[in-house]
C-alpha positions, 0 to 999 in steps of 0.5 A: 781539169784532166791535160794531154801534154805532148810531147811539145806542149800541153794542151787541156781537152778543150782548145786554148788560144792560138798565143797560148798555144806557141808559148808552151810550144816555144816551153823549154824546161829546165833538168832541176824541179823547183817546188814539187813533192816528191818521194824520199830518193835514197843517197846512193843513186845508183840504186835507182839509176847508173847517170853519172851526170846531167840528171835530175834525182827525184825525176829520176827515182820516181821513174825508177820506181815507175818502170819498175812496176812494167814487168808485173803489168804484163802486156794489155795497156795501162795508164801508171801514175808517176808515184810521189809526185805531185806539183803545179800544172808548170811543173807536172808540164816540166816533168813530162818535157823531161821524161820525153826528150830526156828518159824515154828511148822508146818514144812510145809515151803519152802523158797526161795530168790530172787535178789531185782534187776537184778544183786543186791547182796539183797534179799527179802526172800519168804514163799510158803504155800501150804495152808495159812488158815491150815498153820496158824491154825497149827501155833496158835493151837500149839502156844496157847497150848504152851502157856496155859502150860507156863502161869501154870509155872508162879512163879516157879523157873526156875530150876523148871519150866524146870524139869516141862516143861519136864515132860509134854513133855516127858508123852504127847508123843511117839517117832515116829518110823516110822521118818516122824513126825518131828514137833512141830505140829506134838509132842504136837497137835498130840503126836507123833514125832521125836527128833525135835518135842521134841526138838520144843517144849522144845524150845518154852516153854522155850520162853515163859517162860523166860528161856535162851536155846539153841538147840544144834544138834550132833549126838547120836549112830551114828544118828543124834538127836537134844537136847536142852541146859539151863541157870540156876543156873549160869550154862548150864545145859543140858536136851534130852527131847526126851530120858527122855519120851522114857525111861520114866524116867529123866535121862537126865535132867539137866545134866552137859556136862560132863555126857551129852558129855558122849553118846551125841556128838555135829555136 
């Protein structure tokens, strides 16, 4: 059976019971893979990723190999099988969540999985690229701009890095009131996005500059929202770059949990 893996849940190509859909919607993946099969990962991580923190080596190496093939595919739509990965349905779902939430900057991917053979409980993962060359260019352009900024943070303490990356993102983008621009690419390159773009940009710079960071999903004012928490000075502290940008202040920068919990509610 083939499955379409959406950003929020996994759907087989027939309707599941409502309870199953709800459980998958609320499913939160971990960054650490469990028992899936991956290609051998080079010891030198700089071969396949510029990230220093908050990443899964096996996932990143598979995606490095996948994206390296995109320029040769040109502009024709292509379904690309992620090389070297074989895993259970849950492992395929966790990998897809990693791609959607932590790797892809464009917001233009569709991911599916299929059994490696009839009746098998093991799956391959596939990524649909509607325009491989364009998506590759967008991904690389975003990554390069984020990397260039992260290099300006060398030599600063983690706390100072966090302040500077918050200020850079908050001042370089405006909130997209149309709610159509949701990606990291939209935030960093086009200068406008919803909270997802802000949070993804902040998370990415943390990865490139070696700051431990997590994305936090929940609600504010009864609406879906996403923000970050970072580990610095011996504790977890919270950052809402979106609100800082919209308010043109740093009221939600490096605040403790009891403070952020006054108006941010995790799901």
